C-alpha positions as CSV (number, residue, x, y, z in Angstrom):
1,X,7.2,22.8,14.9
2,X,4.2,21.6,16.9
3,X,4.9,18.5,19.0
4,X,1.3,17.7,18.8
5,X,-0.7,17.0,15.4
6,X,-4.4,18.0,15.9
7,X,-5.9,19.7,12.6
8,X,-5.9,18.8,9.0
9,X,-5.7,21.2,5.9
10,X,-8.6,21.1,3.4
11,X,-8.2,22.1,-0.1
12,X,-11.3,22.5,-2.5
13,X,-10.0,22.4,-6.1
14,X,-13.3,23.1,-7.8
15,X,-13.6,26.3,-5.6
16,X,-10.0,27.2,-5.1
17,X,-10.3,27.2,-1.6
18,X,-8.1,26.3,1.5
19,X,-9.1,25.8,5.2
20,X,-8.0,24.2,8.4
21,X,-10.1,22.3,10.9
22,X,-9.7,20.7,14.1
23,X,-9.5,16.5,14.1
24,X,-12.0,15.4,16.9
25,X,-10.0,14.2,19.9
26,X,-12.3,11.0,19.8
27,X,-11.3,10.5,16.1
28,X,-7.5,10.9,17.0
29,X,-7.9,8.5,20.2
30,X,-9.8,5.7,18.0
31,X,-8.1,6.2,14.6
32,X,-4.8,7.6,15.5
33,X,-3.5,9.0,12.0
34,X,-2.6,7.5,9.0
35,X,-4.8,4.6,7.7
36,X,-7.1,4.7,10.5
37,X,-8.0,8.5,10.3
38,X,-8.3,8.1,6.2
39,X,-10.5,5.7,6.9
40,X,-12.6,7.7,8.9
41,X,-13.1,10.5,6.9
42,X,-13.4,8.6,3.9
43,X,-16.3,6.5,5.3
44,X,-17.9,10.2,7.1
45,X,-17.6,12.1,3.8
46,X,-18.2,9.5,1.0
47,X,-21.6,8.4,0.0
48,X,-21.7,4.7,-2.0
49,X,-21.0,4.5,-5.6
50,X,-19.2,7.8,-5.5
51,X,-16.9,7.8,-8.9
52,X,-13.2,7.5,-7.9
53,X,-11.8,10.0,-10.5
54,X,-15.0,12.4,-9.8
55,X,-14.7,15.6,-8.2
56,X,-16.4,14.1,-5.1
57,X,-13.5,11.7,-4.4
58,X,-11.8,12.5,-1.2
59,X,-7.6,12.3,-2.0
60,X,-5.9,12.3,1.6
61,X,-2.3,12.7,2.5
62,X,-1.9,11.5,5.9
63,X,1.1,11.2,8.4
64,X,0.9,9.9,11.8
65,X,1.3,11.7,15.4
66,X,4.8,11.0,15.4
67,X,6.3,11.6,12.0
68,X,9.5,12.6,11.6
69,X,10.4,11.4,15.2
70,X,10.4,7.8,14.8
71,X,13.5,6.0,13.7
72,X,13.7,4.6,10.2
73,X,12.3,6.5,7.0
74,X,9.3,8.7,7.3
75,X,6.4,7.8,5.3
76,X,2.8,9.2,4.3
77,X,-0.3,7.5,3.5
78,X,-2.3,8.3,0.3
79,X,-5.9,7.4,0.8
80,X,-8.8,7.4,-1.3
81,X,-11.5,5.2,-3.1
82,X,-9.5,3.2,-5.9
83,X,-10.3,3.8,-9.2
84,X,-9.1,0.0,-9.8
85,X,-11.0,-1.7,-7.2
86,X,-13.6,0.8,-6.3
87,X,-12.9,-0.2,-2.5
88,X,-10.7,1.6,0.2
89,X,-7.4,2.4,-0.6
90,X,-4.3,3.1,1.5
91,X,-0.8,3.3,-0.3
92,X,2.3,4.2,1.2
93,X,5.7,6.0,0.2
94,X,8.7,7.1,2.2
95,X,11.7,9.3,1.3
96,X,12.6,13.1,1.1
97,X,9.1,14.4,0.2
98,X,7.4,12.2,3.2
99,X,10.4,14.1,5.6
100,X,9.6,17.8,4.4
101,X,5.5,16.5,4.3
102,X,5.9,16.0,8.0
103,X,7.8,19.5,8.5
104,X,5.5,21.2,6.3
105,X,2.3,20.1,7.9
106,X,3.5,21.4,11.3
107,X,0.4,20.7,13.9
108,X,-1.6,18.9,10.8
109,X,-2.0,15.3,10.5
110,X,-3.1,15.6,6.7
111,X,-4.2,17.2,3.9
112,X,-7.8,16.5,2.3
113,X,-8.4,17.4,-1.2
114,X,-11.6,17.3,-3.1
115,X,-12.9,18.7,-6.3
116,X,-11.3,19.0,-9.7
117,X,-9.5,22.1,-10.8
118,X,-10.2,23.7,-14.2
119,X,-6.6,23.8,-15.2
120,X,-3.2,21.7,-14.1
121,X,-2.5,23.0,-10.6
122,X,-0.1,22.1,-7.8
123,X,-0.6,22.5,-3.6
124,X,2.2,24.0,-1.9
125,X,2.4,23.4,1.8
126,X,4.1,25.6,4.6
127,X,4.2,26.4,8.1
128,X,0.7,24.2,8.5
129,X,-0.9,26.1,5.7
130,X,-1.8,25.1,2.1
131,X,-2.0,26.9,-1.1
132,X,-3.0,26.4,-4.9
133,X,-1.0,27.5,-7.6
134,X,-1.3,27.3,-11.2
135,X,1.0,24.3,-12.5
136,X,3.1,24.2,-16.1
137,X,4.5,20.8,-15.5
138,X,1.4,18.9,-17.2
139,X,3.4,16.6,-19.3
140,X,6.4,16.1,-17.4
141,X,7.5,12.8,-16.0
142,X,8.2,12.2,-12.1
143,X,12.0,13.2,-12.7
144,X,11.3,16.3,-14.6
145,X,8.3,17.4,-12.0
146,X,10.8,17.0,-9.2
147,X,13.6,18.8,-10.8
148,X,11.6,22.2,-11.1
149,X,11.5,22.0,-7.3
150,X,14.9,21.8,-6.3
151,X,14.2,23.5,-2.8
152,X,11.1,21.3,-2.1
153,X,9.9,18.0,-1.5
154,X,7.8,17.0,-4.3
155,X,4.9,14.0,-4.6
156,X,3.5,14.0,-8.5
157,X,1.7,12.2,-10.9
158,X,3.3,11.2,-13.8
159,X,1.6,11.0,-17.6
160,X,0.4,7.7,-16.6
161,X,-1.8,9.5,-13.7
162,X,-2.3,12.2,-16.1
163,X,-4.2,9.7,-18.3
164,X,-5.9,8.2,-15.2
165,X,-4.3,4.7,-15.9
166,X,-6.2,2.7,-12.7
167,X,-2.8,1.6,-11.2
168,X,-1.1,5.2,-11.8
169,X,1.2,6.0,-8.5
170,X,1.7,9.1,-6.7
171,X,5.4,9.6,-7.3
172,X,8.0,11.3,-4.8
173,X,11.4,12.4,-5.0
174,X,11.7,12.0,-8.8
175,X,10.3,8.5,-8.9
176,X,12.5,7.2,-6.1
177,X,9.5,6.4,-4.0
178,X,5.9,5.7,-5.0
179,X,2.3,5.4,-3.1
180,X,2.1,2.7,-5.8
181,X,-0.7,0.5,-5.5
182,X,-4.5,1.0,-6.2
183,X,-4.2,3.9,-8.6
184,X,-4.1,6.9,-6.0
185,X,-2.1,8.7,-8.8
186,X,-5.3,8.3,-11.2
187,X,-7.3,10.1,-8.7
188,X,-4.8,12.9,-8.1
189,X,-4.5,13.2,-12.1
190,X,-8.3,13.6,-12.3
191,X,-8.4,16.1,-10.0
192,X,-5.6,17.9,-12.3
193,X,-3.3,18.0,-9.3
194,X,0.1,17.9,-10.9
195,X,2.0,17.9,-7.6
196,X,2.0,18.6,-3.8
197,X,5.4,20.5,-2.7
198,X,6.2,20.6,0.8
199,X,8.4,23.9,1.6
200,X,9.6,23.1,5.0
201,X,12.5,21.2,6.4
202,X,11.7,17.8,8.2
203,X,11.1,18.4,11.8
204,X,13.6,18.4,14.7
205,X,13.0,15.6,17.0
206,X,12.9,16.9,20.6
207,X,15.2,15.7,23.1
208,X,13.3,13.2,24.9
209,X,12.0,11.5,22.0
210,X,15.5,11.7,20.3
211,X,16.7,9.2,23.2
212,X,13.8,6.8,22.1
213,X,14.9,7.3,18.5
214,X,18.4,6.6,18.8
215,X,17.5,3.3,21.2
216,X,15.4,2.0,18.6
217,X,17.3,2.7,15.7
218,X,20.3,1.0,17.4
219,X,18.2,-1.9,18.2
220,X,16.7,-2.1,14.7
221,X,20.1,-2.3,13.3
222,X,21.1,-5.2,15.5
223,X,17.5,-7.1,14.7
224,X,17.6,-9.6,12.5
225,X,15.3,-7.7,10.2
226,X,17.7,-4.7,10.3
227,X,20.6,-6.6,9.3
228,X,18.5,-8.4,6.4
229,X,17.6,-4.9,5.2
230,X,21.2,-3.5,5.6
231,X,22.5,-6.7,3.6
232,X,19.9,-6.8,0.5
233,X,17.0,-4.1,1.4
234,X,13.8,-5.4,-0.5
235,X,15.6,-6.8,-3.5
236,X,16.4,-9.8,-1.9
237,X,13.1,-10.8,-1.7
238,X,12.9,-12.2,-5.3
239,X,15.9,-14.5,-3.7
240,X,14.0,-15.6,-1.0
241,X,10.9,-16.5,-2.8
242,X,12.7,-18.5,-5.4
243,X,14.6,-20.5,-2.7
244,X,11.1,-21.3,-0.9
245,X,9.1,-22.1,-4.0
246,X,6.6,-19.4,-3.7
247,X,8.1,-17.3,-6.6
248,X,5.6,-16.8,-9.5
249,X,7.3,-17.0,-13.3
250,X,6.1,-16.1,-16.7
251,X,2.8,-14.9,-16.3
252,X,1.9,-17.3,-13.5
253,X,2.5,-20.3,-15.4
254,X,4.6,-22.1,-12.8
255,X,7.2,-21.1,-10.0
256,X,10.5,-20.6,-9.8
257,X,12.9,-19.2,-12.0
258,X,16.6,-20.4,-13.3
259,X,17.6,-16.6,-13.6
260,X,17.0,-15.5,-10.2
261,X,20.9,-15.0,-9.4
262,X,21.3,-12.8,-12.5
263,X,18.3,-10.7,-11.1
264,X,18.6,-10.8,-7.6
265,X,20.6,-9.5,-4.6
266,X,24.2,-10.4,-6.0
267,X,23.5,-8.5,-9.3
268,X,22.5,-5.3,-7.4
269,X,25.2,-5.5,-5.3
270,X,27.7,-5.8,-8.3
271,X,26.0,-2.7,-9.9
272,X,25.2,-0.6,-7.1
273,X,26.8,3.0,-7.1
274,X,25.6,3.4,-3.7
275,X,22.5,3.4,-1.0
276,X,19.7,5.6,-0.5
277,X,20.3,7.9,2.7
278,X,17.4,7.7,5.2
279,X,17.5,11.1,6.4
280,X,17.9,11.4,10.4
281,X,16.0,14.7,10.7
282,X,17.9,16.7,13.1
283,X,18.3,13.8,15.5
284,X,22.0,12.2,16.3
285,X,23.3,11.0,13.5
286,X,26.4,10.4,11.1
287,X,27.8,13.4,9.6
288,X,26.4,13.3,6.3
289,X,22.7,13.2,8.1
290,X,22.0,9.7,7.7
291,X,21.0,7.1,9.8
292,X,23.2,4.2,9.5
293,X,21.3,1.8,11.3
294,X,18.4,2.1,8.4
295,X,19.9,1.9,5.1
296,X,17.7,2.7,2.0
297,X,17.5,1.3,-1.3
298,X,20.2,0.1,-4.0
299,X,21.3,3.2,-6.5
300,X,21.7,1.6,-10.0
301,X,22.8,3.9,-12.9
302,X,21.0,3.2,-16.3
303,X,21.1,4.9,-19.7
304,X,18.1,7.6,-18.7
305,X,19.4,7.8,-15.3
306,X,19.3,6.5,-11.6
307,X,16.9,3.9,-10.5
308,X,16.2,2.6,-7.3
309,X,14.4,-0.8,-7.8
310,X,12.7,-2.6,-4.9
311,X,11.9,-5.9,-4.4
312,X,8.8,-5.9,-6.8
313,X,11.3,-5.1,-10.0
314,X,13.0,-8.3,-10.0
315,X,9.9,-10.5,-9.0
316,X,7.6,-8.9,-11.4
317,X,9.4,-7.3,-14.3
318,X,12.2,-9.9,-14.2
319,X,10.8,-13.6,-12.9
320,X,7.3,-12.7,-14.1
321,X,8.5,-11.6,-17.5
322,X,10.8,-14.1,-17.9
323,X,13.7,-11.5,-18.4
324,X,17.1,-12.7,-16.4
325,X,19.1,-9.4,-17.5
326,X,19.5,-7.2,-14.3
327,X,20.3,-3.9,-16.5
328,X,17.1,-4.4,-18.3
329,X,15.1,-5.2,-15.8
330,X,16.3,-2.2,-14.0
331,X,15.5,-0.2,-17.2
332,X,11.9,-1.6,-17.0
333,X,11.8,-0.1,-13.2
334,X,12.9,3.3,-14.3
335,X,10.3,3.2,-17.0
336,X,7.5,2.6,-14.6
337,X,8.8,5.0,-11.8
338,X,9.3,8.0,-14.4
339,X,5.5,7.6,-16.0
340,X,4.4,6.8,-12.4
341,X,3.1,3.0,-13.2
342,X,2.6,0.7,-10.3
343,X,5.5,-2.0,-11.0
344,X,3.0,-4.9,-9.7
345,X,0.1,-3.9,-11.6
346,X,1.8,-2.7,-15.0
347,X,4.2,-6.0,-14.9
348,X,1.2,-8.1,-14.6
349,X,-0.6,-6.5,-17.2
350,X,2.3,-7.1,-19.7
351,X,2.2,-10.5,-18.8
352,X,-1.4,-10.8,-19.4
353,X,-0.7,-9.5,-22.7
354,X,1.9,-11.9,-23.6
355,X,-0.5,-15.1,-22.4
356,X,-3.2,-13.8,-24.3
357,X,-1.3,-13.6,-27.3
358,X,0.1,-17.0,-27.2
359,X,-3.4,-18.3,-26.5
360,X,-4.8,-16.3,-29.7
361,X,-6.9,-14.0,-27.8
362,X,-5.2,-10.7,-28.8
363,X,-2.6,-9.5,-31.6
364,X,0.5,-9.3,-29.2
365,X,3.8,-10.4,-30.5
366,X,5.9,-10.0,-27.2
367,X,7.4,-13.1,-25.8
368,X,8.5,-13.8,-22.3
369,X,12.1,-12.8,-22.1
370,X,11.6,-9.7,-24.3
371,X,12.7,-6.7,-22.5
372,X,12.2,-4.2,-25.7
373,X,8.6,-5.5,-26.2
374,X,7.9,-5.0,-22.8
375,X,9.4,-1.5,-22.7
376,X,7.3,-0.6,-25.6
377,X,4.1,-1.9,-24.1
378,X,4.6,-0.2,-20.8
379,X,5.3,3.0,-22.4
380,X,2.2,2.8,-24.6
381,X,-0.3,1.6,-21.5
382,X,1.2,4.9,-19.6
383,X,0.1,7.0,-22.9
384,X,-3.2,5.0,-23.7
385,X,-1.8,4.5,-27.2
386,X,-1.2,1.9,-29.7
387,X,2.9,1.7,-29.5
388,X,5.0,2.8,-32.4
389,X,6.9,-0.1,-33.9
390,X,4.9,-2.8,-31.8
391,X,2.0,-4.5,-33.6
392,X,-0.5,-5.2,-31.0
393,X,-4.4,-4.8,-31.1
394,X,-4.6,-0.9,-31.2
395,X,-7.0,-1.0,-28.1
396,X,-4.9,-3.2,-26.2
397,X,-2.8,-0.2,-24.1
398,X,-5.8,1.7,-23.4
399,X,-7.9,-1.1,-22.2
400,X,-4.7,-2.5,-20.2
401,X,-4.6,0.8,-18.3
402,X,-8.0,0.1,-17.0
403,X,-6.6,-3.1,-15.5
404,X,-6.3,-6.6,-16.1
405,X,-10.2,-7.7,-15.4
406,X,-11.2,-4.7,-18.0
407,X,-8.9,-6.5,-20.7
408,X,-10.6,-9.9,-20.1
409,X,-13.9,-8.1,-20.1
410,X,-13.1,-6.7,-23.5
411,X,-11.1,-9.4,-25.3
412,X,-12.5,-12.3,-23.7
413,X,-10.6,-15.5,-23.0
414,X,-9.8,-16.9,-19.5
415,X,-8.5,-14.9,-16.3
416,X,-4.9,-16.0,-17.0
417,X,-3.3,-13.9,-14.6
418,X,-5.0,-13.8,-11.2
419,X,-6.5,-10.6,-9.4
420,X,-8.4,-10.0,-6.5
421,X,-11.0,-7.0,-6.3
422,X,-9.2,-6.2,-9.9
423,X,-5.8,-6.1,-8.4
424,X,-2.9,-7.9,-9.7
425,X,-1.2,-10.2,-7.5
426,X,2.5,-9.7,-6.1
427,X,4.5,-12.4,-7.2
428,X,4.4,-14.5,-4.1
429,X,2.3,-17.7,-5.4
430,X,-0.5,-19.0,-3.1
431,X,-0.3,-22.2,-4.9
432,X,3.1,-22.9,-2.8
433,X,1.3,-21.4,0.7
434,X,-2.3,-21.4,0.8
435,X,-2.0,-19.0,3.9
436,X,-1.0,-16.2,1.3
437,X,-4.1,-17.0,-0.8
438,X,-6.4,-16.3,2.5
439,X,-4.2,-13.1,2.8
440,X,-4.7,-11.8,-0.7
441,X,-8.3,-12.6,-0.7
442,X,-9.3,-10.7,2.7
443,X,-6.7,-7.7,1.9
444,X,-9.1,-4.7,2.4
445,X,-7.5,-2.9,-0.6
446,X,-7.0,-6.1,-3.0
447,X,-4.1,-8.5,-3.4
448,X,-1.6,-7.4,-1.3
449,X,1.4,-8.9,0.5
450,X,1.9,-6.7,3.2
451,X,-1.3,-6.6,5.1
452,X,-0.3,-10.1,6.1
453,X,3.0,-12.0,5.4
454,X,2.6,-15.6,5.1
455,X,4.7,-15.9,2.6
456,X,7.7,-15.1,5.1
457,X,6.6,-17.9,7.6
458,X,4.2,-20.7,5.9
459,X,6.9,-22.1,3.8
460,X,9.3,-23.2,6.8
461,X,6.1,-23.6,9.2
462,X,6.1,-26.4,11.5
463,X,4.1,-29.4,10.1
464,X,2.0,-29.6,12.9
465,X,0.7,-26.2,12.2
466,X,-3.0,-26.0,12.1
467,X,-5.5,-24.1,9.9
468,X,-6.2,-22.1,12.8
469,X,-3.1,-21.1,13.5
470,X,-2.7,-19.6,9.6
471,X,-5.9,-18.0,10.6
472,X,-5.0,-16.2,13.5
473,X,-1.6,-15.1,12.0
474,X,-3.2,-13.3,9.3
475,X,-6.0,-11.9,11.5
476,X,-3.2,-10.8,14.0
477,X,-0.9,-8.9,11.0
478,X,-3.9,-7.2,9.7
479,X,-4.9,-6.0,13.0
480,X,-1.2,-5.0,14.0
481,X,0.0,-3.4,10.7
482,X,-3.4,-1.5,11.1
483,X,-2.0,0.2,13.9
484,X,1.5,0.7,12.6
485,X,0.1,2.4,9.4
486,X,-1.9,4.7,11.4
487,X,1.1,5.8,13.4
488,X,2.4,5.5,9.6
489,X,5.8,3.9,11.1
490,X,8.7,2.6,8.4
491,X,7.4,-0.7,7.6
492,X,10.6,-2.9,8.6
493,X,11.3,-0.9,11.6
494,X,7.6,-1.0,12.7
495,X,7.8,-4.7,12.9
496,X,10.7,-5.1,15.1
497,X,10.5,-2.1,17.4
498,X,6.8,-1.4,17.2
499,X,6.1,-5.1,19.2
500,X,4.1,-2.8,21.7
501,X,2.4,-1.5,18.7
502,X,3.5,2.1,19.5
503,X,2.2,2.4,23.1
504,X,5.7,3.7,24.4
505,X,5.8,6.2,22.0
506,X,2.4,7.2,22.1
507,X,2.7,7.5,25.7
508,X,5.8,9.8,25.5
509,X,3.4,12.5,23.8
510,X,0.5,11.9,25.9
511,X,-1.6,10.8,23.0
512,X,-5.2,10.1,23.3
513,X,-5.1,6.8,21.8
514,X,-3.3,5.7,25.1
515,X,-3.7,8.4,27.5
516,X,-7.5,7.9,27.3
517,X,-7.5,4.1,27.5
518,X,-10.2,3.2,30.1
519,X,-12.5,5.9,29.7
520,X,-16.0,5.1,29.6
521,X,-16.6,6.4,25.8
522,X,-20.3,7.5,26.4
523,X,-19.5,11.0,25.8
524,X,-17.5,10.8,22.9
525,X,-19.6,9.9,19.8
526,X,-18.3,7.2,18.1
527,X,-15.5,6.3,20.7
528,X,-15.3,2.7,22.0
529,X,-17.3,1.5,24.8
530,X,-14.4,0.7,27.3
531,X,-14.2,-0.8,30.6
532,X,-14.9,0.6,33.8
533,X,-12.1,3.8,34.5
534,X,-11.3,2.8,37.6
535,X,-10.0,-0.5,36.1
536,X,-6.1,-0.2,34.9
537,X,-6.1,-0.7,31.1
538,X,-3.2,-2.4,29.2
539,X,-2.4,0.1,26.5
540,X,-0.9,-2.3,24.0
541,X,-4.1,-4.5,24.2
542,X,-6.2,-1.2,23.6
543,X,-3.8,-0.7,20.5
544,X,-4.6,-4.0,19.7
545,X,-8.4,-3.2,19.3
546,X,-7.8,-0.2,17.8
547,X,-6.4,-1.9,15.1
548,X,-9.4,-4.3,14.6
549,X,-11.5,-1.1,14.5
550,X,-9.7,0.0,12.1
551,X,-9.8,-3.3,9.8
552,X,-13.3,-3.2,10.5
553,X,-14.2,0.0,9.3
554,X,-12.5,-0.7,6.2
555,X,-14.0,-3.5,5.6
556,X,-17.8,-1.4,6.4
557,X,-16.6,1.1,3.7
558,X,-16.2,-2.0,1.2
559,X,-19.7,-3.5,2.1
560,X,-21.3,-0.1,1.7
561,X,-20.0,-0.1,-1.8
562,X,-21.2,-3.5,-2.5
563,X,-18.3,-6.0,-1.4
564,X,-18.9,-9.1,0.4
565,X,-17.9,-12.7,0.7
566,X,-17.8,-13.2,-3.3
567,X,-15.2,-10.8,-3.6
568,X,-12.9,-12.0,-1.0
569,X,-12.5,-15.4,-3.9
570,X,-9.9,-17.5,-4.6
571,X,-8.6,-16.4,-8.3
572,X,-9.3,-18.8,-10.7
573,X,-6.0,-19.2,-12.3
574,X,-4.9,-20.4,-8.7
575,X,-7.3,-23.4,-8.5
576,X,-5.6,-25.0,-11.2
577,X,-2.4,-26.6,-11.5
578,X,0.2,-24.3,-13.3
579,X,1.7,-25.4,-16.5
580,X,5.1,-26.7,-14.7
581,X,2.8,-28.9,-12.4
582,X,2.6,-27.2,-9.5
583,X,-0.7,-28.0,-8.1
584,X,-3.8,-25.8,-7.6
585,X,-5.0,-24.4,-4.3
586,X,-7.7,-26.8,-3.0
587,X,-10.9,-24.7,-3.0
588,X,-12.5,-26.7,-0.3
589,X,-9.4,-26.0,1.9
590,X,-9.6,-22.4,1.2
591,X,-13.1,-22.2,1.5
592,X,-12.5,-23.3,5.3
593,X,-10.1,-21.2,6.0
594,X,-12.3,-18.2,4.8
595,X,-14.8,-19.2,7.4
596,X,-12.4,-19.8,10.0
597,X,-11.2,-16.2,9.4
598,X,-14.9,-15.0,9.3
599,X,-15.3,-16.7,12.7
600,X,-12.3,-15.2,14.3
601,X,-13.4,-11.7,13.3
602,X,-17.0,-11.9,14.5
603,X,-18.3,-11.6,11.0
604,X,-21.4,-13.8,9.2
605,X,-21.5,-15.9,6.4
606,X,-21.5,-13.4,4.0
607,X,-18.3,-11.9,5.1
608,X,-19.7,-8.7,6.8
609,X,-19.5,-7.7,10.5
610,X,-22.3,-8.5,12.8
611,X,-24.0,-6.0,14.8
612,X,-22.4,-7.6,18.0
613,X,-19.1,-6.8,16.7
614,X,-19.9,-3.2,15.4
615,X,-21.0,-2.7,19.1
616,X,-17.9,-4.3,20.3
617,X,-15.5,-2.0,18.5
618,X,-17.4,1.2,19.4
619,X,-18.5,1.6,15.7
620,X,-22.4,1.6,16.4
621,X,-22.7,5.8,16.1
622,X,-20.7,5.4,12.8
623,X,-22.3,2.9,10.6
624,X,-25.0,4.4,8.7
625,X,-28.1,2.8,7.4
626,X,-26.7,2.1,4.0
627,X,-24.0,-0.3,5.1
628,X,-25.1,-4.0,5.2
629,X,-24.6,-6.1,8.1
630,X,-24.6,-9.8,8.8
631,X,-27.4,-11.2,11.0
632,X,-25.0,-13.3,13.0
633,X,-21.5,-15.0,13.4
634,X,-20.8,-17.4,10.9
635,X,-22.2,-20.9,11.7
636,X,-19.3,-22.9,13.8
637,X,-19.5,-25.9,11.6
638,X,-18.6,-24.3,8.5
639,X,-15.1,-24.3,9.7
640,X,-14.6,-27.8,10.2
641,X,-12.7,-29.8,8.3
642,X,-15.8,-32.4,7.3
643,X,-17.3,-29.4,5.5
């Protein structure tokens, strides 16, 4: 196993060919891996307007330069152009497949897949090489597909991905983990790529890095976030959201769910058969090969097999659908997991159907609190066929598989369930925390609660907290997570042990992101123009700039696809008061926050980077003539309270 990752694998499914190529050093320096490197390849290789489910779209599976070495769960990034939003997409998953992918890639940072196979295939990765094999698993669900390869790590599409549902996931470990949001599974299914099989074991951790790993894993176990994860994992988010007043319920008709105690962490603790084991990948650890400081999700037995529900299940399939029975919520989660449907996207689609039925827009007899009806509709969406035993509009499942915005366009009526860039919102309601609205609206992949997390801080914020504070937090978190997701570090572990943005770890492997800090950069193509090399450079500051560069590059990709300020909108349903009286988000307040956001980023009135910002971040040689830029920064007057 190589200590340095310097290459990528390419698979052209149309030609049936696989190759290896070296990643330019300045790309590794300026974009690291994961999200950043995926964004660089996507911007370089996709012309604007490319069909996301056509053969020309790129589907990349990236790890970071420290994959398999960092504490916590090894993760990978699926990067592509989203069929749901037609914007940049990066989606992440951990587990055994990610572990084995890190080992199987060897000296490679990722796998780049283009083209479309003429029949269902799988790609096998072993020893830093890839090969294409025929697949007879088409039609299998995620669990059935994984069971075909007991000696390998498996990521696959289920029936929803095969039928190109635009919020289909890439499921791994039999459906226990998902690259969930944005429809990467639809891209994979359109390529007739049923599965990726990683054959090698996880990489062994070198002794010098094992010491770092042990230290940081122990530190995380003592940290408040580590203690929170050990106690309740993400299931506890439904309890938290309800307690602080940001939990959206019953199709966004209000906030606060009376049945939270029945679907939250206490219910999970009562029914769990154990916790996921987070593999220690050969470093020091418990005798069973787990890292005790970083526990995984709850395992719950259901009539159809074991399910590992995450926080989105009780939030979206529970409170969001008015279902207060934990066992039934887990069963709905299991349906999504096996079929390969994003829980958030699918739950919101069902909620829209219920509300549209209530409003007389469509024929849909399902009601809030009806798990049987929800289960039938979820299965029908994945199949794109009318459900047997449920009298709904015949075209409803097929249309809902194309997203809520597609359903509104076809059937009419009001936008009852909010979306941003066509992506359904997670169940944290911005009507109770306006900073959440800003984070959703400006997310590069559509509504996302992980790019920045005001829902964690704003409800308990000091009363003297200013709009400038809110905007600085959102921008800072987006930049920091761009770095951490380029390292592809465990989401929660990275927030606590990655306070230096991974500088110490990158220095330990002599990575160019820190080793080259302070170089002039003029001989490195699109590299950033840095300070005088004789001047000492703070690696953390350098990495902070790297995060801003990566975030700006995804904005440039989206701008080239036609996105601008009009897409950073406050969804219409959130402008009005909820049925329970929760007041809507003040549009003027939101617009001023958005203006402040653009000003802090160095973008203009249209929400586009300026030439000055592009040059400052070393992106001038990257940007092509088809990418629009703003002429100058936004007028500072637009950010004041008088506007």
